C-alpha positions as CSV (number, residue, x, y, z in Angstrom):
1,M,-6.5,-13.2,-21.5
2,L,-4.1,-10.4,-21.1
3,E,-4.3,-9.9,-24.6
4,R,-7.8,-9.8,-25.3
5,L,-8.2,-7.5,-22.0
6,F,-5.5,-5.0,-22.8
7,Q,-4.7,-5.3,-26.4
8,L,-1.0,-5.2,-25.7
9,E,0.2,-6.3,-29.4
10,A,-1.8,-3.6,-30.6
11,H,-0.4,-1.0,-28.4
12,G,3.3,-1.8,-28.8
13,T,4.1,-3.6,-25.4
14,T,4.7,-6.4,-23.3
15,V,3.6,-8.0,-20.1
16,R,6.9,-7.6,-18.8
17,R,7.1,-3.8,-19.7
18,E,3.8,-3.0,-18.4
19,L,4.6,-4.8,-15.2
20,L,7.7,-2.7,-14.6
21,A,5.6,0.5,-15.8
22,G,3.3,-0.3,-12.9
23,L,5.9,-0.8,-10.4
24,T,7.4,2.5,-11.3
25,T,4.4,4.2,-11.2
26,F,3.5,2.8,-7.8
27,L,6.9,3.7,-6.7
28,T,6.5,7.6,-7.4
29,M,3.0,7.9,-5.8
30,A,3.4,5.8,-2.7
31,Y,4.4,8.5,-0.7
32,I,0.3,9.2,-0.2
33,L,0.2,6.2,1.8
34,M,2.2,8.2,4.3
35,V,1.1,11.7,3.7
36,N,-2.7,11.2,3.7
37,P,-3.3,9.1,6.7
38,E,-1.0,11.7,8.7
39,M,-3.1,14.7,7.4
40,L,-6.5,13.4,8.0
41,A,-5.7,12.0,11.1
42,K,-5.6,15.8,12.4
43,T,-9.7,15.9,11.8
44,G,-9.9,13.1,14.3
45,M,-10.3,10.3,11.7
46,D,-8.9,6.8,12.8
47,Q,-5.0,7.1,11.4
48,G,-5.1,3.4,10.7
49,A,-8.7,3.3,9.0
50,V,-7.6,6.0,6.8
51,F,-4.5,4.0,5.8
52,V,-6.9,1.3,4.9
53,A,-9.0,3.5,3.0
54,T,-6.3,5.4,1.0
55,C,-5.1,2.0,-0.3
56,L,-8.3,0.8,-1.1
57,A,-9.6,3.7,-2.7
58,A,-6.6,3.7,-4.8
59,A,-6.6,0.4,-5.9
60,I,-10.3,0.9,-6.8
61,G,-9.8,3.6,-8.7
62,S,-6.4,2.3,-10.6
63,L,-8.4,-0.8,-11.4
64,V,-11.4,0.5,-12.8
65,M,-9.4,2.8,-14.8
66,G,-7.2,-0.2,-16.1
67,L,-10.3,-2.4,-16.8
68,L,-12.8,0.3,-18.2
69,A,-10.8,2.8,-19.9
70,N,-7.5,0.7,-20.5
71,Y,-5.3,3.5,-19.9
72,P,-2.0,3.2,-17.7
73,I,-3.1,5.8,-15.4
74,A,-3.1,5.6,-11.6
75,L,-5.3,7.2,-9.2
76,A,-5.3,7.7,-4.9
77,P,-6.4,10.5,-2.8
78,G,-5.1,13.9,-4.4
79,M,-2.8,16.3,-3.0
80,G,-4.2,19.7,-1.9
81,L,-7.8,18.3,-1.8
82,N,-6.7,16.4,1.3
83,A,-5.1,19.6,3.0
84,F,-8.5,21.4,1.9
85,F,-10.5,18.6,3.5
86,T,-8.6,18.6,6.8
87,Y,-7.6,22.4,7.4
88,T,-10.3,24.3,5.9
89,V,-13.5,22.4,5.7
90,V,-12.8,20.6,9.3
91,L,-10.3,22.7,11.4
92,T,-11.7,26.1,10.1
93,M,-15.1,25.8,9.2
94,G,-15.7,23.4,11.9
95,H,-17.8,20.9,10.2
96,T,-17.4,17.3,11.1
97,W,-15.1,14.8,8.9
98,Q,-18.1,12.8,8.3
99,V,-19.8,16.0,6.7
100,A,-16.5,16.5,4.8
101,L,-16.7,12.8,3.7
102,G,-20.6,13.6,2.4
103,A,-19.3,16.7,0.7
104,V,-16.5,14.6,-1.5
105,F,-19.1,12.0,-1.8
106,L,-21.5,14.5,-3.5
107,S,-18.9,16.0,-5.5
108,G,-18.4,12.5,-7.2
109,V,-21.8,12.0,-7.8
110,A,-22.0,15.7,-9.6
111,F,-18.6,14.9,-11.4
112,T,-20.2,11.5,-12.9
113,L,-23.4,13.6,-13.7
114,L,-21.5,16.2,-15.5
115,S,-19.5,13.5,-17.6
116,L,-22.5,11.5,-18.3
117,L,-24.6,14.6,-19.6
118,R,-21.3,15.6,-21.5
119,I,-21.5,19.1,-20.3
120,R,-17.9,18.7,-19.0
121,E,-16.6,20.2,-22.2
122,W,-18.7,23.1,-22.1
123,I,-17.8,24.1,-18.4
124,I,-14.0,23.5,-19.0
125,N,-13.9,25.6,-21.9
126,S,-15.8,28.2,-20.2
127,I,-13.1,28.8,-17.8
128,P,-10.0,30.7,-19.2
129,L,-6.8,28.5,-19.0
130,A,-5.0,31.6,-16.8
131,L,-7.6,31.1,-14.4
132,R,-7.2,27.4,-13.9
133,S,-3.4,28.1,-14.2
134,G,-3.6,30.1,-11.0
135,V,-6.1,27.9,-9.0
136,A,-3.3,25.1,-9.5
137,A,-0.4,27.3,-8.4
138,G,-2.8,28.9,-5.4
139,I,-3.2,24.6,-4.3
140,G,0.6,24.7,-4.6
141,L,1.2,27.7,-2.2
142,F,-1.5,26.2,0.2
143,L,0.5,23.1,0.1
144,A,3.6,25.0,0.9
145,I,2.5,26.7,3.9
146,I,1.3,23.6,5.4
147,A,4.6,22.0,4.6
148,L,6.6,24.6,6.6
149,K,4.3,24.6,9.1
150,N,4.5,21.1,9.6
151,A,8.0,21.0,9.7
152,G,8.7,23.8,12.4
153,I,10.0,26.2,9.8
154,V,7.2,28.7,9.6
155,V,5.0,29.4,13.2
156,D,2.5,31.8,13.9
157,H,3.5,35.4,15.4
158,Q,1.3,37.6,17.4
159,A,2.5,40.6,15.5
160,T,3.1,39.4,11.9
161,L,1.0,36.4,11.4
162,V,3.8,34.2,10.8
163,G,7.4,33.9,11.6
164,L,10.2,32.0,11.6
165,G,10.7,28.7,13.6
166,D,13.5,27.7,15.9
167,L,15.7,25.9,13.0
168,G,18.3,24.8,15.6
169,K,15.5,21.9,16.3
170,P,15.8,18.6,14.6
171,A,12.3,18.7,12.9
172,P,13.0,21.8,10.7
173,L,16.7,20.2,9.8
174,L,15.6,17.0,8.9
175,A,12.7,18.4,6.8
176,C,15.3,20.7,4.9
177,L,17.3,17.6,4.3
178,G,14.2,15.7,2.9
179,F,13.5,18.4,0.8
180,F,17.1,18.8,-0.9
181,V,17.3,15.2,-1.1
182,I,14.0,14.7,-3.3
183,V,14.6,17.8,-5.3
184,A,18.1,16.2,-6.3
185,L,16.6,13.2,-6.7
186,A,13.9,13.9,-8.9
187,Y,16.5,16.3,-10.8
188,R,18.6,13.0,-11.5
189,K,15.5,11.3,-12.3
190,V,15.3,8.7,-9.8
191,T,12.5,6.7,-9.7
192,G,10.7,7.1,-6.1
193,A,12.5,10.0,-5.4
194,V,9.7,11.3,-3.1
195,M,9.5,8.1,-1.2
196,I,13.1,7.7,-0.8
197,G,13.3,11.3,1.0
198,I,10.3,10.2,3.4
199,L,12.1,7.0,4.2
200,L,15.5,8.9,4.5
201,V,14.0,11.5,7.3
202,T,11.7,8.6,9.2
203,G,15.1,6.4,9.2
204,L,17.3,9.3,10.6
205,S,14.6,10.0,13.1
206,I,13.9,6.6,14.2
207,A,17.9,6.2,14.7
208,L,17.8,9.5,16.7
209,G,15.2,8.5,19.2
210,L,12.8,10.9,17.6
211,S,10.1,8.6,16.6
212,K,9.2,4.8,16.8
213,L,9.0,1.8,14.7
214,D,6.5,-0.8,15.7
215,G,7.3,-3.5,13.1
216,V,7.1,-3.4,9.4
217,V,4.5,-5.9,8.4
218,S,1.0,-6.7,10.0
219,M,-2.5,-7.5,9.3
220,P,-4.4,-4.2,8.2
221,P,-6.0,-2.0,10.4
222,S,-9.9,-2.2,10.9
223,L,-11.7,0.0,8.6
224,L,-15.0,0.3,10.6
225,P,-14.2,3.6,12.1
226,T,-14.3,5.3,8.8
227,L,-16.4,2.9,6.8
228,L,-19.8,4.4,5.6
229,E,-19.7,7.4,8.4
230,L,-20.3,10.1,6.0
231,D,-22.7,12.4,6.4
232,I,-24.4,13.5,3.1
233,M,-27.8,15.0,4.5
234,G,-25.2,17.0,6.7
235,A,-23.4,18.1,3.6
236,L,-26.2,19.4,1.8
237,D,-26.1,22.4,4.1
238,V,-26.1,25.7,1.9
239,G,-22.9,26.9,3.6
240,L,-21.4,23.9,2.0
241,I,-22.4,24.4,-1.5
242,S,-19.2,26.4,-2.2
243,V,-17.0,23.3,-0.6
244,I,-19.0,20.7,-2.8
245,F,-18.0,22.8,-5.8
246,A,-14.5,23.5,-4.4
247,F,-13.8,19.5,-4.5
248,L,-15.6,19.1,-8.0
249,F,-14.1,22.1,-9.6
250,V,-10.5,21.1,-8.8
251,D,-11.0,17.4,-9.2
252,L,-12.5,18.3,-12.6
253,F,-9.9,20.4,-13.9
254,D,-7.0,18.6,-12.3
255,T,-8.4,15.3,-13.8
256,S,-8.8,16.4,-17.3
257,G,-5.5,17.9,-17.4
258,T,-3.8,14.8,-16.1
259,L,-6.0,12.4,-18.4
260,V,-4.9,14.3,-21.7
261,G,-1.2,15.1,-20.6
262,V,-0.5,11.3,-19.8
263,A,-2.3,10.5,-23.2
264,Q,-0.4,12.9,-25.1
265,R,2.7,11.7,-23.3
266,A,2.0,8.3,-24.2
267,K,0.8,9.1,-27.7
268,L,-2.7,7.5,-27.1
269,L,-4.4,10.5,-28.6
270,D,-6.1,10.3,-31.7
271,E,-5.5,12.1,-35.3
272,Q,-7.7,15.0,-33.9
273,G,-5.6,15.2,-30.6
274,R,-8.6,13.9,-28.9
275,M,-8.5,11.3,-26.1
276,P,-10.5,8.0,-26.8
277,R,-12.7,6.5,-24.4
278,L,-12.4,9.9,-22.1
279,G,-15.8,9.3,-21.0
280,R,-14.5,5.9,-19.2
281,A,-11.6,7.6,-17.9
282,L,-13.7,10.2,-16.3
283,L,-16.0,7.5,-14.7
284,A,-13.3,5.5,-13.3
285,D,-12.5,9.1,-11.4
286,S,-15.6,10.1,-10.6
287,S,-16.6,6.2,-8.7
288,A,-13.1,6.2,-7.3
289,T,-14.0,9.6,-5.5
290,M,-17.7,8.3,-4.2
291,A,-16.1,4.9,-3.3
292,G,-13.3,6.7,-1.4
293,A,-15.5,8.8,0.4
294,A,-17.2,5.8,1.5
295,L,-14.7,4.0,2.6
296,G,-12.9,7.3,4.4
297,T,-10.8,9.5,2.6
298,S,-10.9,12.7,0.7
299,T,-11.3,13.1,-3.2
300,T,-9.4,10.5,-5.3
301,T,-7.8,11.7,-8.7
302,S,-5.7,10.6,-11.5
303,Y,-2.2,11.2,-10.8
304,I,0.4,13.1,-12.9
305,E,2.9,10.5,-11.5
306,S,1.5,8.3,-14.1
307,T,4.0,9.8,-16.7
308,A,6.8,7.9,-14.8
309,G,5.3,4.6,-15.7
310,I,4.4,5.4,-19.2
311,T,8.2,6.6,-19.6
312,A,8.8,3.0,-18.5
313,G,6.8,1.8,-21.6
314,G,3.3,1.7,-20.0
315,R,1.0,1.8,-22.8
316,T,-2.1,0.0,-21.6
317,G,-4.6,-0.7,-18.5
318,L,-2.3,-3.3,-17.1
319,T,0.2,-0.6,-16.1
320,A,-2.8,0.7,-13.9
321,C,-3.9,-2.9,-12.8
322,V,-0.4,-3.3,-11.6
323,V,-0.6,-0.3,-9.6
324,A,-3.9,-1.5,-8.0
325,G,-2.2,-4.8,-6.8
326,L,0.7,-3.1,-5.1
327,F,-1.5,-0.9,-3.2
328,L,-3.4,-3.8,-2.2
329,L,-0.3,-5.5,-1.2
330,S,0.6,-2.1,0.8
331,L,-2.3,-2.9,3.2
332,F,0.0,-5.3,5.1
333,F,2.6,-2.3,5.9
334,A,0.7,-0.1,8.3
335,P,3.3,-0.1,10.9
336,L,5.9,1.6,8.6
337,A,3.2,4.1,7.5
338,M,2.2,4.9,11.2
339,A,5.8,5.4,12.0
340,V,6.7,8.3,9.6
341,P,6.5,11.5,11.5
342,M,4.8,15.0,10.4
343,Y,7.9,16.7,9.4
344,A,8.9,14.0,7.1
345,T,6.1,14.3,5.1
346,A,6.5,17.8,4.9
347,P,9.4,17.4,2.3
348,A,6.9,15.7,0.0
349,L,4.2,18.5,0.3
350,L,6.7,21.3,-0.4
351,F,8.0,19.4,-3.5
352,V,4.3,18.9,-4.7
353,A,4.1,22.4,-4.1
354,V,6.9,23.4,-6.5
355,L,5.6,21.4,-9.3
356,M,2.0,22.8,-9.0
357,T,3.3,26.6,-9.2
358,Q,5.1,25.9,-12.3
359,S,1.6,26.5,-13.8
360,L,2.2,30.1,-13.4
361,T,4.5,29.8,-16.4
362,Q,1.6,29.7,-18.6
363,I,0.3,33.1,-17.7
364,D,0.5,36.1,-19.8
365,W,2.2,38.7,-17.1
366,D,1.9,41.4,-19.7
367,D,-1.8,41.8,-19.5
368,L,-2.9,43.0,-16.2
369,T,-6.5,42.1,-16.6
370,V,-4.8,38.0,-16.7
371,A,-2.3,38.6,-13.9
372,A,-4.3,40.6,-11.3
373,P,-7.0,37.9,-10.8
374,V,-4.6,34.9,-11.2
375,V,-2.3,36.7,-8.6
376,I,-5.5,37.1,-6.3
377,A,-6.7,33.5,-6.9
378,A,-3.3,32.0,-6.0
379,L,-2.6,34.2,-3.0
380,A,-5.8,33.6,-1.2
381,M,-5.8,30.1,-0.9
382,P,-2.8,30.0,1.5
383,L,-3.5,33.4,3.3
384,T,-7.3,32.5,3.9
385,F,-6.3,28.7,3.8
386,S,-9.1,27.8,1.8
387,I,-9.0,26.5,-1.7
388,A,-12.7,27.4,-2.2
389,N,-12.1,31.2,-0.9
390,G,-9.1,31.5,-3.6
391,I,-11.6,30.1,-6.6
392,A,-14.1,32.6,-5.5
393,F,-11.9,35.5,-5.2
394,G,-10.2,34.9,-8.6
395,F,-13.6,34.4,-10.3
396,I,-15.1,37.6,-9.0
397,A,-11.7,39.6,-9.9
398,W,-11.6,38.2,-13.4
399,V,-15.4,39.2,-14.0
400,A,-14.9,42.5,-12.2
401,I,-11.5,43.5,-13.8
402,K,-12.7,42.3,-17.5
403,L,-15.9,44.4,-17.1
404,L,-14.3,47.6,-15.8
405,A,-11.6,47.3,-18.3
406,G,-13.9,47.1,-21.3
407,R,-13.3,43.8,-22.2
408,W,-16.5,42.0,-21.3
409,R,-16.7,40.4,-24.6
410,E,-14.0,37.9,-23.2
411,L,-16.3,36.6,-20.4
412,T,-18.8,33.5,-20.7
413,P,-21.9,33.2,-19.1
414,A,-20.7,30.7,-16.8
415,L,-18.0,32.9,-15.5
416,V,-20.4,35.7,-14.9
417,I,-23.1,33.3,-13.4
418,L,-20.1,31.5,-10.8
419,A,-18.6,35.0,-10.1
420,A,-22.2,36.4,-8.9
421,L,-22.9,33.2,-7.1
422,F,-19.5,33.6,-5.4
423,V,-20.5,37.1,-4.5
424,V,-23.6,35.9,-2.7
425,K,-22.0,32.9,-0.8
426,L,-19.1,35.5,0.3
427,A,-21.5,37.9,1.5
428,L,-24.2,35.8,3.0
429,F,-22.6,32.6,4.1
430,T,-19.1,33.6,5.0
């Protein structure tokens, strides 16, 4: 049955190798089970329900990817977009988490339509790689300032907006230790480095009496507080169009880059360098986003951590199905996830930020018409606490600078239209 479903022999792999690859991928991305519920709970959502929604969304997305597209790529709620959901859409813009879930659902619907109508490639090719890299770096910086804030390393300051926290307190010290351990383990290519760092800080926190562990295994919490609570009509408000676009834009480019990158690493591209069954893979991603919003979590997307499983030998969708099974098993470990303090997840956020800012190496820093918009987009995200604002400023700056520099031939119609729409949005709906 497995041979018929996943064509193991044709891909040069075995059931044992796929099982090991699935376990490896799961261990590298399981930190989301602790980070996502803790972050989304700040919006007023029930943390236990979000934990269950996170497990189920990851399981559904990975299972669909494995069975429909037959790729060793796992999915889960994405880092960066969960921060945008919490800190920008709800805490800054003042929308309810129900409306935010509605916006996530609509972005999934839009993603599905773009994939089915085959205009995804046109959109991606219309946006310069440098600008996409700047957005990725900006999301990294956005995560970094959230991590430093959660750890108590950076605090608000009346005169300078931000300042240094009290480093004599346990939280900042434990967060720093966790970050150093994660980076060192990742450098040594230790599987599950992020998970180990989070559990180490959590263990020390419990031992020092700073946090409490009420068991390890239990029946899953109730999903009812978030199940089907999304407000789609509220999300159709004109002021939320840029939010829906931000969810869509980031998911679109993040997913496309991840899919192609992982497929290339696994040597699954064809002779023309194209990814077979790309439409099915994108459908798995968009359907997981819609299912996740209905369950009660932010955007679900493909994880670059899937490369860890590929390195371990994963080549087919069986790897993704194994990940799905492990996420379902995780439903019974809610007490452990709930015991993780905020400063224990901060090192994970900061580590992901480091990985995301690496995209700045793709920028041509000698070309000021490229470097300036990229820096503006990257800095606007953490400083305005909004991915949407960073995208808007980046598009506007790119078009304006290219026009004034006399390089208007480098602009695409999509860029100009989006920049004009962002100007209208910032002028009328900010």
